[in-house]
C-alpha positions in Angstrom: -210.8 -133.4 -14.2 -212.9 -134.6 -17.0 -211.3 -136.1 -20.1 -212.3 -133.1 -22.1 -210.6 -130.6 -19.9 -207.1 -129.3 -20.4 -204.2 -131.3 -18.9 -201.4 -128.9 -19.7 -200.7 -128.4 -16.0 -200.5 -132.2 -15.1 -197.8 -134.8 -14.8 -197.7 -137.2 -17.9 -197.3 -140.9 -17.3 -194.7 -142.9 -19.2 -196.0 -144.4 -22.5 -194.3 -147.7 -21.6 -193.3 -149.4 -18.4 -189.7 -150.3 -19.5 -187.5 -150.6 -22.5 -186.1 -153.2 -24.9 -182.4 -154.1 -25.3 -182.0 -156.6 -28.1 -184.3 -159.6 -27.3 -184.7 -158.6 -23.7 -187.3 -156.3 -22.1 -186.4 -154.5 -18.9 -189.3 -153.6 -16.7 -188.9 -150.2 -14.9 -190.6 -151.9 -11.9 -187.7 -154.3 -11.5 -185.1 -151.7 -12.2 -186.5 -149.5 -9.5 -186.2 -152.3 -7.1 -182.6 -152.9 -7.9 -181.9 -149.2 -7.3 -183.9 -149.4 -4.1 -181.9 -152.3 -2.7 -178.7 -150.5 -3.6 -179.8 -147.5 -1.7 -180.8 -149.5 1.4 -177.4 -151.2 1.4 -175.5 -148.0 1.1 -177.3 -146.2 3.8 -177.3 -149.1 6.1 -173.5 -149.7 5.5 -172.8 -146.0 6.3 -174.9 -146.1 9.5 -173.5 -149.4 10.7 -169.8 -148.2 10.2 -170.6 -145.2 12.2 -171.7 -147.4 15.0 -168.5 -149.3 14.9 -169.9 -152.4 13.2 -168.6 -154.4 10.2 -170.3 -152.8 7.1 -170.1 -156.0 5.1 -172.6 -157.7 7.4 -175.2 -155.5 5.5 -174.5 -157.4 2.4 -175.2 -160.7 4.1 -178.5 -159.4 5.5 -179.6 -158.0 2.1 -178.7 -161.3 0.3 -181.3 -163.1 2.4 -183.6 -160.2 3.3 -184.4 -159.0 -0.3 -185.6 -162.3 -1.9 -187.5 -163.1 1.3 -189.2 -159.7 1.0 -190.2 -160.3 -2.5 -191.7 -163.7 -1.6 -193.4 -162.2 1.4 -194.7 -159.3 -0.6 -196.1 -161.5 -3.4 -197.7 -164.0 -0.9 -199.4 -161.0 0.8 -200.7 -159.7 -2.5 -202.0 -163.0 -3.7 -203.8 -163.7 -0.4 -205.4 -160.3 0.0 -206.1 -159.5 -3.7 -206.5 -162.9 -5.6 -208.7 -161.3 -8.2 -205.8 -159.1 -9.4 -203.4 -162.0 -10.1 -203.0 -162.7 -13.8 -205.2 -165.8 -14.8 -202.3 -168.0 -15.9 -200.4 -170.8 -14.1 -197.4 -168.4 -13.8 -199.6 -165.5 -12.6 -198.6 -165.8 -8.9 -195.0 -165.3 -10.0 -195.7 -162.4 -12.3 -194.2 -159.6 -10.0 -193.0 -157.7 -13.1 -196.6 -156.8 -13.5 -196.7 -155.2 -10.1 -198.5 -156.7 -7.1 -196.2 -156.7 -4.1 -197.8 -156.0 -0.7 -195.5 -153.8 1.4 -196.6 -155.4 4.6 -195.8 -158.9 3.5 -192.5 -157.6 2.0 -191.4 -155.9 5.2 -192.4 -158.9 7.3 -190.6 -161.4 5.1 -187.4 -159.3 4.7 -187.3 -158.5 8.5 -187.7 -162.2 9.4 -184.8 -163.2 7.2 -182.7 -160.3 8.3 -183.2 -161.0 12.0 -182.4 -164.6 11.5 -179.1 -163.7 10.1 -178.3 -161.0 12.7 -179.4 -163.4 15.5 -176.6 -165.8 14.3 -174.0 -162.9 13.9 -174.8 -160.4 16.8 -175.6 -160.2 20.3 -178.9 -158.8 21.4 -177.7 -155.2 22.1 -176.1 -155.0 18.6 -179.0 -156.6 16.9 -181.2 -153.8 18.3 -178.8 -151.2 17.1 -178.6 -152.7 13.6 -182.4 -152.5 13.4 -182.3 -148.8 14.1 -179.6 -148.4 11.5 -181.5 -150.2 8.8 -184.8 -148.2 9.3 -183.9 -145.1 7.2 -182.5 -147.2 4.4 -185.6 -149.2 4.2 -187.7 -145.9 3.9 -185.5 -144.7 1.1 -185.8 -148.0 -0.7 -189.5 -147.9 -0.4 -189.5 -144.4 -1.9 -187.5 -145.4 -4.9 -189.6 -148.5 -5.4 -192.6 -146.3 -5.9 -191.1 -145.0 -9.1 -192.0 -148.4 -10.5 -195.7 -147.7 -9.7 -195.4 -144.4 -11.7 -194.1 -146.4 -14.8 -196.9 -149.0 -14.2 -199.6 -146.2 -13.8 -200.9 -147.6 -10.6 -201.4 -146.6 -6.8 -203.1 -143.3 -7.6 -205.8 -141.5 -6.0 -209.2 -139.9 -6.8 -209.7 -137.6 -9.9 -207.9 -134.3 -9.5 -207.3 -131.0 -11.3 -204.3 -130.0 -9.3 -201.2 -128.8 -11.1 -199.4 -132.0 -10.1 -202.2 -134.3 -11.0 -201.2 -137.4 -12.8 -202.3 -138.2 -16.4 -203.5 -141.9 -16.5 -204.2 -143.7 -19.8 -207.8 -145.1 -20.3 -206.4 -148.7 -20.0 -205.3 -148.1 -16.5 -208.2 -146.2 -15.2 -210.5 -148.2 -12.7 -214.1 -149.0 -13.6 -216.3 -145.9 -13.1 -213.4 -143.5 -13.8 -213.0 -143.8 -17.5 -214.2 -140.2 -18.1 -211.5 -138.7 -15.9 -208.0 -138.0 -17.3 -205.9 -136.9 -14.2 -205.7 -138.3 -10.7 -204.0 -137.6 -7.4 -200.4 -139.2 -7.5 -200.7 -140.8 -4.0 -197.5 -142.8 -4.7 -195.7 -139.5 -5.1 -197.0 -138.4 -1.9 -195.7 -141.5 -0.2 -192.3 -141.0 -1.8 -192.0 -137.6 -0.3 -193.1 -138.7 3.1 -190.7 -141.6 3.1 -187.8 -139.5 2.3 -188.7 -136.9 4.9 -189.3 -139.6 7.5 -185.9 -141.2 6.8 -184.1 -137.9 7.2 -186.0 -137.3 10.4 -185.0 -140.7 11.8 -181.4 -140.2 10.9 -181.4 -136.8 12.7 -183.2 -138.3 15.7 -180.7 -141.1 15.9 -177.8 -138.8 15.9 -179.1 -135.9 18.0 -181.3 -137.7 20.7 -180.8 -140.5 22.9 -183.4 -143.2 21.8 -183.3 -146.7 23.2 -182.8 -149.1 20.3 -184.8 -150.4 18.5 -186.8 -147.3 19.1 -185.9 -145.8 15.7 -187.2 -148.9 14.0 -190.4 -148.8 16.0 -190.9 -145.2 14.8 -190.2 -146.2 11.3 -193.1 -148.8 11.5 -195.4 -146.2 13.2 -194.5 -143.3 10.9 -194.9 -145.3 7.6 -198.1 -146.9 8.8 -199.5 -143.6 9.9 -199.1 -142.3 6.5 -200.7 -145.3 4.9 -203.8 -144.7 7.1 -204.2 -141.4 5.2 -203.1 -142.9 1.8 -205.6 -145.7 2.0 -208.4 -143.2 2.2 -207.3 -141.5 -1.0 -206.6 -144.5 -3.3 -209.1 -145.9 -5.7 -207.5 -149.0 -7.1 -208.9 -152.3 -6.4 -208.9 -153.5 -2.7 -210.8 -155.8 -0.4 -213.1 -153.6 1.7 -214.1 -154.2 5.4 -216.7 -152.1 7.0 -216.6 -149.7 4.1 -212.8 -149.2 4.3 -209.9 -150.7 2.5 -208.4 -153.7 4.2 -205.0 -152.0 4.3 -206.4 -149.1 6.2 -207.0 -151.4 9.2 -203.7 -153.1 8.8 -202.0 -149.7 8.8 -204.1 -148.5 11.8 -203.2 -151.7 13.8 -199.5 -151.5 13.0 -199.3 -147.8 13.7 -200.9 -148.2 17.1 -198.9 -151.3 17.9 -195.5 -149.7 16.9 -196.3 -146.5 19.0 -196.9 -148.7 22.0 -193.8 -150.6 21.2 -191.8 -147.5 21.1 -193.1 -146.4 24.5 -192.3 -149.7 26.0 -188.8 -149.6 24.5 -188.0 -146.2 26.0 -189.3 -147.2 29.3 -187.4 -150.4 29.3 -190.3 -152.6 30.1 -189.4 -156.3 30.3 -186.0 -155.5 28.9 -187.4 -154.5 25.5 -184.9 -151.5 25.0 -181.2 -151.3 24.8 -179.0 -148.7 26.4 -179.7 -145.0 25.7 -177.3 -144.4 22.9 -173.7 -145.0 22.2 -172.4 -142.5 24.7 -174.3 -144.2 27.6 -173.0 -147.6 26.4 -169.4 -146.4 26.6 -170.0 -145.2 30.2 -171.4 -148.6 31.1 -168.4 -150.5 30.0 -166.2 -151.9 32.6 -163.0 -149.8 33.1 -159.6 -151.0 34.0 -158.6 -150.9 37.7 -156.3 -147.9 38.6 -152.6 -148.7 39.3 -151.3 -148.2 42.9 -149.4 -145.1 41.7 -152.7 -143.6 40.2 -154.6 -144.4 43.5 -151.9 -142.7 45.5 -151.8 -139.6 43.3 -155.6 -139.4 43.6 -155.5 -139.7 47.4 -152.9 -137.0 47.6 -155.0 -134.7 45.4 -158.1 -135.1 47.5 -158.8 -132.7 50.5 -158.3 -134.2 53.9 -162.0 -133.4 54.9 -161.1 -131.3 58.0 -163.8 -128.9 58.8 -166.3 -130.5 56.7 -169.7 -131.4 58.0 -170.2 -135.1 59.0 -172.2 -137.0 56.3 -172.0 -134.2 53.7 -171.1 -135.3 50.1 -168.5 -133.4 48.4 
């Protein structure tokens, strides 16, 4: 849509990316991340409690995982898009201006979380915790995209759809100044993340999936959407073979996670845990029957007269 065309049927962008309270300015980007972490903690505590775990363990994992995710996300952004870092000595730390790479954030947060879990849980419980955390991470990522809305970033090509997003001239990329409304790709990702989170919760409750298969599907599902999203976005990126760098990273992660999921479900090299909680209960050792119970069972069994030799009853 050109700048001179009507934008009555489009989504307006916020006039500011935060609000002032006395001498302090609160950035919407940071506030969104606070709510995102709270949502991830709440969902994970609910899921881990259902599995019989201590829900307070989620707090300890988040206490280390969240700052590690911020550091990892910022490092990834600085390495892959150094030209977008503010040209000041403090520019590499300016996360309030945006600039967190989700791949680095997930890697950093997951590494710190797994380190804590390895110290607190056995291998089987660690795998189940990963499955429990996956839907919460997706919801957190969806909420975090609200910060992109306030920063007027992560949008797609010019569009005249009714849900197109108005972008102010100061935030339009070079070559797009004459356009007023764009595809809200961050909104598409929000919807996808919430739908995928709901699907993974349903799958974990209704189907037997070897852990951490749900986590593998989280990585595959999110990366699969990013393959599409990276073909739509027009913000700055490093390009490789005519495509955005994150397109290839998303493709590699999606394929790797799908292969990981198959390996988990097949139990290759011990990668997967037992098939759900019900099967784990069946596999637990049971107390030996008392002599009276054995005698009652023997009296209740048929003597076997007339049965065919070797036939199982």
